[in-house]
MARTORTI-351744 format. One record per atom (N, C-alpha, C): residue in three letters; chain; atom name; z, x, y. Coordinates in Angstrom, 1 decimal, decimal comma, always signed. Each point is the difference from the previous one (the first is absolute). Example, Ala and Ser with C-alpha at 12.3 -4.5 7.8 and 13.67 -1.06 7.14 Angstrom:
[kevex "ALA"; "A"; "N"; [+7,8; +13,2; -5,7]],
[kevex "ALA"; "A"; "CA"; [+0,0; -0,9; +1,2]],
[kevex "ALA"; "A"; "C"; [+0,0; +0,9; +1,2]],
[kevex "SER"; "A"; "N"; [-0,7; -0,4; +1,1]],
[kevex "SER"; "A"; "CA"; [+0,0; +0,9; +1,1]],
[kevex "SER"; "A"; "C"; [+0,8; -0,8; +1,1]],
//
This chain:
[kevex "MET"; "A"; "N"; [+43,6; +162,0; +175,9]],
[kevex "MET"; "A"; "CA"; [+1,1; -0,8; -0,7]],
[kevex "MET"; "A"; "C"; [-0,4; -0,3; -1,4]],
[kevex "ILE"; "A"; "N"; [-1,2; -0,3; -0,3]],
[kevex "ILE"; "A"; "CA"; [-0,5; -0,3; -1,3]],
[kevex "ILE"; "A"; "C"; [+0,0; +1,2; -0,9]],
[kevex "ALA"; "A"; "N"; [-0,4; +1,2; +0,6]],
[kevex "ALA"; "A"; "CA"; [+0,0; +1,2; -0,7]],
[kevex "ALA"; "A"; "C"; [+1,3; +0,6; -0,3]],
[kevex "ASP"; "A"; "N"; [+1,1; -0,4; +0,7]],
[kevex "ASP"; "A"; "CA"; [+1,3; +0,5; -0,2]],
[kevex "ASP"; "A"; "C"; [+0,6; -0,4; -1,3]],
[kevex "PRO"; "A"; "N"; [+0,2; +0,9; -0,9]],
[kevex "PRO"; "A"; "CA"; [+0,6; -0,3; -1,4]],
[kevex "PRO"; "A"; "C"; [+1,4; -0,6; +0,1]],
[kevex "GLY"; "A"; "N"; [+0,6; +0,1; +1,1]],
[kevex "GLY"; "A"; "CA"; [+1,3; -0,6; +0,2]],
[kevex "GLY"; "A"; "C"; [+0,0; -1,5; +0,2]],
[kevex "ASN"; "A"; "N"; [-1,2; -0,6; +0,3]],
[kevex "ASN"; "A"; "CA"; [-0,1; -1,4; +0,2]],
[kevex "ASN"; "A"; "C"; [-0,6; -0,7; -1,2]],
[kevex "GLU"; "A"; "N"; [+0,6; -1,1; -0,3]],
[kevex "GLU"; "A"; "CA"; [-0,6; -0,9; -1,1]],
[kevex "GLU"; "A"; "C"; [-1,0; -0,9; +0,7]],
[kevex "ILE"; "A"; "N"; [-1,2; +0,1; -0,5]],
[kevex "ILE"; "A"; "CA"; [-1,1; -0,8; +0,6]],
[kevex "ILE"; "A"; "C"; [-0,2; -1,3; -0,9]],
[kevex "LEU"; "A"; "N"; [+0,1; -1,1; +0,6]],
[kevex "LEU"; "A"; "CA"; [-0,2; -1,3; -0,7]],
[kevex "LEU"; "A"; "C"; [-1,4; -0,5; +0,5]],
[kevex "VAL"; "A"; "N"; [-0,7; -0,5; -1,0]],
[kevex "VAL"; "A"; "CA"; [-1,3; -0,7; +0,3]],
[kevex "VAL"; "A"; "C"; [+0,2; -1,4; -0,5]],
[kevex "SER"; "A"; "N"; [-0,1; -1,0; +0,8]],
[kevex "SER"; "A"; "CA"; [+0,2; -1,4; -0,4]],
[kevex "SER"; "A"; "C"; [-1,1; -0,5; -0,8]],
[kevex "VAL"; "A"; "N"; [+0,2; -0,8; -1,0]],
[kevex "VAL"; "A"; "CA"; [-1,0; -0,7; -0,7]],
[kevex "VAL"; "A"; "C"; [-0,7; -0,9; +0,9]],
[kevex "VAL"; "A"; "N"; [+0,6; -0,4; +1,1]],
[kevex "VAL"; "A"; "CA"; [-0,6; -0,9; +1,0]],
[kevex "VAL"; "A"; "C"; [-1,2; +0,7; +0,6]],
[kevex "SER"; "A"; "N"; [+0,1; +1,3; +0,2]],
[kevex "SER"; "A"; "CA"; [-1,2; +0,8; +0,6]],
[kevex "SER"; "A"; "C"; [-1,2; +0,0; -1,0]],
[kevex "LEU"; "A"; "N"; [+0,3; +0,1; -1,3]],
[kevex "LEU"; "A"; "CA"; [-1,0; -0,1; -1,0]],
[kevex "LEU"; "A"; "C"; [-0,6; -1,4; -0,1]],
[kevex "TRP"; "A"; "N"; [+0,8; -1,0; +0,1]],
[kevex "TRP"; "A"; "CA"; [-0,4; -1,4; +0,1]],
[kevex "TRP"; "A"; "C"; [-1,0; -0,2; +1,1]],
[kevex "GLU"; "A"; "N"; [+0,4; +0,5; +1,2]],
[kevex "GLU"; "A"; "CA"; [-0,9; -0,1; +1,2]],
[kevex "GLU"; "A"; "C"; [-1,3; +0,7; -0,2]],
[kevex "ILE"; "A"; "N"; [+0,0; +1,1; -0,6]],
[kevex "ILE"; "A"; "CA"; [-1,2; +0,8; -0,3]],
[kevex "ILE"; "A"; "C"; [-0,9; -0,9; -0,9]],
[kevex "VAL"; "A"; "N"; [+0,5; -0,6; -1,1]],
[kevex "VAL"; "A"; "CA"; [-0,7; -0,8; -0,9]],
[kevex "VAL"; "A"; "C"; [-0,6; -1,2; +0,7]],
[kevex "VAL"; "A"; "N"; [+0,7; -0,7; +0,9]],
[kevex "VAL"; "A"; "CA"; [-0,5; -1,1; +0,7]],
[kevex "VAL"; "A"; "C"; [-1,1; +0,4; +0,9]],
[kevex "LYS"; "A"; "N"; [+0,1; +1,1; +0,7]],
[kevex "LYS"; "A"; "CA"; [-1,1; +0,5; +0,9]],
[kevex "LYS"; "A"; "C"; [-1,2; +0,5; -0,8]],
[kevex "LEU"; "A"; "N"; [+0,2; +0,5; -1,2]],
[kevex "LEU"; "A"; "CA"; [-1,1; +0,4; -0,8]],
[kevex "LEU"; "A"; "C"; [-0,8; -1,2; -0,4]],
[kevex "ARG"; "A"; "N"; [+0,7; -1,1; -0,4]],
[kevex "ARG"; "A"; "CA"; [-0,6; -1,2; -0,5]],
[kevex "ARG"; "A"; "C"; [-0,8; -0,7; +1,0]],
[kevex "VAL"; "A"; "N"; [+0,4; +0,0; +1,3]],
[kevex "VAL"; "A"; "CA"; [-0,7; -0,7; +1,0]],
[kevex "VAL"; "A"; "C"; [-1,0; +0,9; +0,8]],
[kevex "GLY"; "A"; "N"; [-0,1; +1,3; -0,5]],
[kevex "GLY"; "A"; "CA"; [-1,0; +0,9; +0,6]],
[kevex "GLY"; "A"; "C"; [+0,4; +0,7; +1,3]],
[kevex "LYS"; "A"; "N"; [+1,3; -0,1; +0,3]],
[kevex "LYS"; "A"; "CA"; [+0,4; +0,7; +1,2]],
[kevex "LYS"; "A"; "C"; [+0,4; +1,5; -0,2]],
[kevex "LEU"; "A"; "N"; [-0,1; +0,4; -1,3]],
[kevex "LEU"; "A"; "CA"; [+0,4; +1,3; -0,3]],
[kevex "LEU"; "A"; "C"; [-0,8; +0,4; -1,2]],
[kevex "ARG"; "A"; "N"; [-0,3; +1,3; -0,1]],
[kevex "ARG"; "A"; "CA"; [-0,7; +0,5; -1,2]],
[kevex "ARG"; "A"; "C"; [+0,9; +1,0; -0,7]],
[kevex "GLY"; "A"; "N"; [+0,0; +0,0; -1,3]],
[kevex "GLY"; "A"; "CA"; [+0,9; +1,0; -0,7]],
[kevex "GLY"; "A"; "C"; [+0,3; -0,5; -1,3]],
[kevex "ASP"; "A"; "N"; [+1,1; +0,6; -0,6]],
[kevex "ASP"; "A"; "CA"; [+0,4; -0,3; -1,3]],
[kevex "ASP"; "A"; "C"; [+1,5; +0,0; -0,1]],
[kevex "VAL"; "A"; "N"; [+0,6; -1,1; -0,2]],
[kevex "VAL"; "A"; "CA"; [+1,5; -0,1; +0,0]],
[kevex "VAL"; "A"; "C"; [+0,6; +0,9; -1,1]],
[kevex "ALA"; "A"; "N"; [-0,7; +0,2; -1,1]],
[kevex "ALA"; "A"; "CA"; [+0,4; +0,9; -1,1]],
[kevex "ALA"; "A"; "C"; [+0,2; +1,4; +0,5]],
[kevex "GLU"; "A"; "N"; [-1,0; +0,4; +0,8]],
[kevex "GLU"; "A"; "CA"; [+0,0; +1,4; +0,6]],
[kevex "GLU"; "A"; "C"; [+1,2; +0,1; +1,0]],
[kevex "VAL"; "A"; "N"; [+0,3; -1,0; +0,7]],
[kevex "VAL"; "A"; "CA"; [+1,1; +0,0; +1,0]],
[kevex "VAL"; "A"; "C"; [+1,3; +0,1; -0,9]],
[kevex "SER"; "A"; "N"; [+0,1; -0,8; -1,0]],
[kevex "SER"; "A"; "CA"; [+1,2; -0,1; -0,8]],
[kevex "SER"; "A"; "C"; [+0,2; +1,4; -0,7]],
[kevex "ASP"; "A"; "N"; [-1,1; +0,6; -0,5]],
[kevex "ASP"; "A"; "CA"; [+0,2; +1,3; -0,6]],
[kevex "ASP"; "A"; "C"; [+0,4; +1,1; +1,0]],
[kevex "ALA"; "A"; "N"; [-0,5; -0,1; +1,2]],
[kevex "ALA"; "A"; "CA"; [+0,4; +0,9; +1,1]],
[kevex "ALA"; "A"; "C"; [+1,5; -0,1; +0,3]],
[kevex "ILE"; "A"; "N"; [+0,5; -1,2; +0,0]],
[kevex "ILE"; "A"; "CA"; [+1,4; -0,3; +0,2]],
[kevex "ILE"; "A"; "C"; [+0,9; +0,7; -1,0]],
[kevex "GLU"; "A"; "N"; [-0,5; -0,1; -1,3]],
[kevex "GLU"; "A"; "CA"; [+0,8; +0,6; -1,1]],
[kevex "GLU"; "A"; "C"; [-0,1; +1,6; +0,1]],
[kevex "ARG"; "A"; "N"; [-1,3; +0,5; +0,2]],
[kevex "ARG"; "A"; "CA"; [-0,1; +1,4; +0,1]],
[kevex "ARG"; "A"; "C"; [+0,8; +0,6; +1,2]],
[kevex "GLY"; "A"; "N"; [+0,1; -0,7; +1,0]],
[kevex "GLY"; "A"; "CA"; [+0,7; +0,5; +1,2]],
[kevex "GLY"; "A"; "C"; [+1,5; -0,1; -0,2]],
[kevex "GLY"; "A"; "N"; [+0,5; -0,5; -1,1]],
[kevex "GLY"; "A"; "CA"; [+1,4; -0,1; -0,3]],
[kevex "GLY"; "A"; "C"; [+0,7; -1,1; +0,8]],
[kevex "PHE"; "A"; "N"; [-0,7; -0,9; +0,6]],
[kevex "PHE"; "A"; "CA"; [+0,6; -1,1; +0,7]],
[kevex "PHE"; "A"; "C"; [+0,5; -1,1; -0,9]],
[kevex "MET"; "A"; "N"; [+1,0; -0,7; +0,5]],
[kevex "MET"; "A"; "CA"; [+0,6; -1,1; -0,8]],
[kevex "MET"; "A"; "C"; [-0,6; -1,3; +0,4]],
[kevex "LEU"; "A"; "N"; [-0,5; -0,8; -1,0]],
[kevex "LEU"; "A"; "CA"; [-0,6; -1,3; +0,3]],
[kevex "LEU"; "A"; "C"; [+1,2; -1,0; +0,1]],
[kevex "LEU"; "A"; "N"; [+0,0; -0,7; +1,1]],
[kevex "LEU"; "A"; "CA"; [+1,1; -0,9; +0,4]],
[kevex "LEU"; "A"; "C"; [-0,5; -1,5; -0,4]],
[kevex "PRO"; "A"; "N"; [+0,7; -0,6; -1,0]],
[kevex "PRO"; "A"; "CA"; [-0,4; -1,4; -0,3]],
[kevex "PRO"; "A"; "C"; [+0,6; -1,0; +1,0]],
[kevex "ILE"; "A"; "N"; [-0,4; -1,2; +0,0]],
[kevex "ILE"; "A"; "CA"; [+0,5; -1,1; +0,8]],
[kevex "ILE"; "A"; "C"; [+1,3; -0,5; -0,7]],
[kevex "SER"; "A"; "N"; [+1,1; +0,0; +0,6]],
[kevex "SER"; "A"; "CA"; [+1,2; -0,5; -0,6]],
[kevex "SER"; "A"; "C"; [+0,5; -1,3; +0,7]],
[kevex "VAL"; "A"; "N"; [+0,9; -0,7; -0,7]],
[kevex "VAL"; "A"; "CA"; [+0,5; -1,2; +0,6]],
[kevex "VAL"; "A"; "C"; [+0,7; +0,3; +1,3]],
[kevex "ALA"; "A"; "N"; [+0,7; +1,1; +0,1]],
[kevex "ALA"; "A"; "CA"; [+0,7; +0,5; +1,3]],
[kevex "ALA"; "A"; "C"; [-1,1; +0,1; +1,1]],
[kevex "ASN"; "A"; "N"; [-1,1; +0,5; -0,3]],
[kevex "ASN"; "A"; "CA"; [-1,1; +0,1; +1,0]],
[kevex "ASN"; "A"; "C"; [-0,4; -1,3; +0,4]],
[kevex "LEU"; "A"; "N"; [-0,1; -1,0; -0,9]],
[kevex "LEU"; "A"; "CA"; [-0,5; -1,3; +0,4]],
[kevex "LEU"; "A"; "C"; [+1,1; -0,8; +0,8]],
[kevex "ARG"; "A"; "N"; [+1,2; +0,3; -0,3]],
[kevex "ARG"; "A"; "CA"; [+1,1; -0,6; +0,8]],
[kevex "ARG"; "A"; "C"; [+0,0; +0,5; +1,4]],
[kevex "GLU"; "A"; "N"; [-0,3; +1,3; +0,2]],
[kevex "GLU"; "A"; "CA"; [-0,1; +0,6; +1,3]],
[kevex "GLU"; "A"; "C"; [-1,2; -0,6; +0,7]],
[kevex "LEU"; "A"; "N"; [-1,1; -0,2; -0,7]],
[kevex "LEU"; "A"; "CA"; [-1,2; -0,6; +0,5]],
[kevex "LEU"; "A"; "C"; [+0,2; -1,4; +0,6]],
[kevex "ALA"; "A"; "N"; [+0,8; -0,8; -0,8]],
[kevex "ALA"; "A"; "CA"; [+0,2; -1,3; +0,4]],
[kevex "ALA"; "A"; "C"; [+0,7; -0,2; +1,4]],
[kevex "GLY"; "A"; "N"; [+0,8; +1,0; +0,4]],
[kevex "GLY"; "A"; "CA"; [+0,7; +0,0; +1,3]],
[kevex "GLY"; "A"; "C"; [-0,7; +0,8; +1,0]],
[kevex "LEU"; "A"; "N"; [-1,2; +0,5; -0,3]],
[kevex "LEU"; "A"; "CA"; [-0,7; +0,9; +1,0]],
[kevex "LEU"; "A"; "C"; [-0,7; -0,9; +1,1]],
[kevex "PRO"; "A"; "N"; [+0,2; +0,4; +1,2]],
[kevex "PRO"; "A"; "CA"; [-0,8; -0,7; +1,1]],
[kevex "PRO"; "A"; "C"; [-1,5; +0,2; -0,2]],
[kevex "VAL"; "A"; "N"; [-0,8; -0,9; +0,5]],
[kevex "VAL"; "A"; "CA"; [-1,4; +0,1; -0,1]],
[kevex "VAL"; "A"; "C"; [-0,6; +0,4; +1,4]],
[kevex "HIS"; "A"; "N"; [+0,0; +1,3; +0,2]],
[kevex "HIS"; "A"; "CA"; [-0,5; +0,6; +1,3]],
[kevex "HIS"; "A"; "C"; [-1,5; +0,1; +0,0]],
[kevex "HIS"; "A"; "N"; [-0,6; +0,1; -1,2]],
[kevex "HIS"; "A"; "CA"; [-1,4; +0,1; -0,2]],
[kevex "HIS"; "A"; "C"; [-0,4; -0,7; -1,3]],
[kevex "ARG"; "A"; "N"; [-1,2; -0,1; -0,4]],
[kevex "ARG"; "A"; "CA"; [-0,4; -0,8; -1,1]],
[kevex "ARG"; "A"; "C"; [-0,5; +0,8; -1,3]],
[kevex "ASP"; "A"; "N"; [+0,3; +1,2; -0,1]],
[kevex "ASP"; "A"; "CA"; [-0,4; +0,8; -1,2]],
[kevex "ASP"; "A"; "C"; [+1,0; -0,1; -1,1]],
[kevex "PRO"; "A"; "N"; [-0,3; -0,8; -1,1]],
[kevex "PRO"; "A"; "CA"; [+1,0; -0,2; -1,1]],
[kevex "PRO"; "A"; "C"; [+0,3; +1,3; -0,7]],
[kevex "PHE"; "A"; "N"; [-0,9; +1,0; -0,1]],
[kevex "PHE"; "A"; "CA"; [+0,2; +1,2; -0,7]],
[kevex "PHE"; "A"; "C"; [+1,0; +0,8; +0,9]],
[kevex "ASP"; "A"; "N"; [-0,2; +0,1; +1,3]],
[kevex "ASP"; "A"; "CA"; [+1,0; +0,7; +0,8]],
[kevex "ASP"; "A"; "C"; [+1,3; -0,6; -0,1]],
[kevex "HIS"; "A"; "N"; [+0,1; -1,3; +0,0]],
[kevex "HIS"; "A"; "CA"; [+1,3; -0,7; -0,1]],
[kevex "HIS"; "A"; "C"; [+0,8; +0,5; -1,2]],
[kevex "LEU"; "A"; "N"; [-0,7; +0,0; -1,1]],
[kevex "LEU"; "A"; "CA"; [+0,7; +0,4; -1,3]],
[kevex "LEU"; "A"; "C"; [+0,3; +1,5; +0,1]],
[kevex "LEU"; "A"; "N"; [-0,8; +0,8; +0,5]],
[kevex "LEU"; "A"; "CA"; [+0,3; +1,5; +0,2]],
[kevex "LEU"; "A"; "C"; [+1,2; +0,2; +0,9]],
[kevex "ILE"; "A"; "N"; [+0,1; -0,8; +1,0]],
[kevex "ILE"; "A"; "CA"; [+1,2; +0,1; +0,9]],
[kevex "ILE"; "A"; "C"; [+1,2; -0,5; -0,7]],
[kevex "ALA"; "A"; "N"; [-0,1; -1,1; -0,7]],
[kevex "ALA"; "A"; "CA"; [+1,2; -0,5; -0,8]],
[kevex "ALA"; "A"; "C"; [+0,4; +1,0; -1,0]],
[kevex "GLN"; "A"; "N"; [-0,9; +0,7; -0,7]],
[kevex "GLN"; "A"; "CA"; [+0,3; +1,0; -1,0]],
[kevex "GLN"; "A"; "C"; [+0,7; +1,2; +0,7]],
[kevex "ALA"; "A"; "N"; [-0,5; +0,4; +1,1]],
[kevex "ALA"; "A"; "CA"; [+0,6; +1,2; +0,7]],
[kevex "ALA"; "A"; "C"; [+1,4; -0,4; +0,4]],
[kevex "ILE"; "A"; "N"; [+0,3; -1,2; +0,5]],
[kevex "ILE"; "A"; "CA"; [+1,3; -0,4; +0,5]],
[kevex "ILE"; "A"; "C"; [+0,9; +0,0; -1,2]],
[kevex "SER"; "A"; "N"; [-0,4; -0,7; -1,1]],
[kevex "SER"; "A"; "CA"; [+0,9; -0,2; -1,1]],
[kevex "SER"; "A"; "C"; [+0,2; +1,2; -0,8]],
[kevex "GLU"; "A"; "N"; [-0,9; +1,0; +0,0]],
[kevex "GLU"; "A"; "CA"; [+0,1; +1,2; -0,8]],
[kevex "GLU"; "A"; "C"; [+0,6; +1,1; +0,9]],
[kevex "GLN"; "A"; "N"; [+0,3; -0,3; +1,3]],
[kevex "GLN"; "A"; "CA"; [+0,5; +1,0; +1,0]],
[kevex "GLN"; "A"; "C"; [-0,9; +1,2; +0,0]],
[kevex "ALA"; "A"; "N"; [-1,3; -0,3; +0,1]],
[kevex "ALA"; "A"; "CA"; [-1,0; +1,1; +0,1]],
[kevex "ALA"; "A"; "C"; [-0,7; +0,0; +1,3]],
[kevex "THR"; "A"; "N"; [-0,6; +1,1; +0,3]],
[kevex "THR"; "A"; "CA"; [-0,8; +0,1; +1,3]],
[kevex "THR"; "A"; "C"; [-1,5; -0,4; -0,4]],
[kevex "LEU"; "A"; "N"; [-0,5; -0,9; +0,8]],
[kevex "LEU"; "A"; "CA"; [-1,4; -0,5; -0,1]],
[kevex "LEU"; "A"; "C"; [-0,9; +0,9; +0,8]],
[kevex "LEU"; "A"; "N"; [-1,0; +0,6; -0,6]],
[kevex "LEU"; "A"; "CA"; [-1,1; +0,7; +0,7]],
[kevex "LEU"; "A"; "C"; [-1,1; -0,9; +0,3]],
[kevex "SER"; "A"; "N"; [-0,3; -0,2; +1,3]],
[kevex "SER"; "A"; "CA"; [-1,1; -0,9; +0,4]],
[kevex "SER"; "A"; "C"; [-0,6; +0,4; +1,4]],
[kevex "GLY"; "A"; "N"; [-1,2; -0,4; +0,1]],
[kevex "GLY"; "A"; "CA"; [-0,7; +0,2; +1,3]],
[kevex "GLY"; "A"; "C"; [-0,2; -1,3; +0,7]],
[kevex "ASP"; "A"; "N"; [+0,6; -1,1; -0,5]],
[kevex "ASP"; "A"; "CA"; [-0,2; -1,3; +0,5]],
[kevex "ASP"; "A"; "C"; [+1,1; -0,3; +1,1]],
[kevex "GLU"; "A"; "N"; [-0,5; -0,2; +1,2]],
[kevex "GLU"; "A"; "CA"; [+1,0; -0,3; +1,1]],
[kevex "GLU"; "A"; "C"; [+0,8; -1,2; -0,2]],
[kevex "ASN"; "A"; "N"; [-0,4; -0,9; -0,8]],
[kevex "ASN"; "A"; "CA"; [+0,8; -1,2; -0,2]],
[kevex "ASN"; "A"; "C"; [+1,3; +0,2; -0,8]],
[kevex "ILE"; "A"; "N"; [+0,0; +1,1; -0,8]],
[kevex "ILE"; "A"; "CA"; [+1,1; +0,3; -0,8]],
[kevex "ILE"; "A"; "C"; [+1,2; +0,3; +0,9]],
[kevex "PHE"; "A"; "N"; [-0,2; +0,6; +1,2]],
[kevex "PHE"; "A"; "CA"; [+1,1; +0,3; +0,8]],
[kevex "PHE"; "A"; "C"; [+0,7; -1,2; +0,6]],
[kevex "ARG"; "A"; "N"; [-0,5; -1,2; -0,2]],
[kevex "ARG"; "A"; "CA"; [+0,7; -1,2; +0,5]],
[kevex "ARG"; "A"; "C"; [+1,1; -0,5; -1,0]],
[kevex "TYR"; "A"; "N"; [+0,1; +0,7; -1,1]],
[kevex "TYR"; "A"; "CA"; [+1,0; -0,4; -1,0]],
[kevex "TYR"; "A"; "C"; [+1,1; +1,0; +0,0]],
[kevex "SER"; "A"; "N"; [+1,1; -0,4; -0,6]],
[kevex "SER"; "A"; "CA"; [+1,2; +0,9; -0,1]],
[kevex "SER"; "A"; "C"; [-0,1; +0,8; -1,3]],
[kevex "VAL"; "A"; "N"; [-0,9; +0,9; +0,0]],
[kevex "VAL"; "A"; "CA"; [-0,2; +0,9; -1,2]],
[kevex "VAL"; "A"; "C"; [-0,2; +1,4; +0,5]],
[kevex "GLN"; "A"; "N"; [+0,5; +0,9; -0,8]],
[kevex "GLN"; "A"; "CA"; [-0,2; +1,4; +0,3]],
[kevex "GLN"; "A"; "C"; [-1,4; +0,4; -0,2]],
[kevex "VAL"; "A"; "N"; [-0,7; +0,5; +1,0]],
[kevex "VAL"; "A"; "CA"; [-1,5; +0,2; +0,0]],
[kevex "VAL"; "A"; "C"; [-0,2; +1,5; +0,4]],
[kevex "LEU"; "A"; "N"; [-1,0; +0,6; -0,7]],
[kevex "LEU"; "A"; "CA"; [-0,5; +1,3; +0,5]],
[kevex "LEU"; "A"; "C"; [-1,5; -0,3; +0,2]],
[kevex "ALA"; "A"; "N"; [-0,4; +0,2; +1,3]],
[kevex "ALA"; "A"; "CA"; [-1,4; -0,2; +0,4]],
[kevex "ALA"; "A"; "C"; [-0,9; +1,1; -0,6]],
[kevex "CYS"; "A"; "N"; [-1,1; -0,5; -0,5]],
[kevex "CYS"; "A"; "CA"; [-1,0; +1,0; -0,5]],
[kevex "CYS"; "A"; "C"; [-1,4; -0,3; +0,5]],
//
C-alpha cells in the first residue's frame, strides 16, 4: 500500500513527536532529522496537527491510555484517512485501520 504511487501517504507530525520523546528518555536510539529526511525523500506528506484534529480528539473515547495513539486516531478520523497500525487497541475505535 505504501509503495503504490496511487496512494497519498501521510506521516503525522505526532509520530515524529513520539520519536523525539522516546529518544529523550532513552527508549529509542536514532536521529529524528534522519527520519524527517527519509519522509521527504520518500515523497510522503507531513501531516500537521489541526484544530479539526483536536476537536475530534476531544470527543474520542478513552479505550486505552496512549496519548500519541489518541491523536493519530483523531487525525485519521478527521482527515478521512486509513491508519496503519499494529496496535490491537486501535481496533477499539471507530477509525479505518489497516493492520501491519
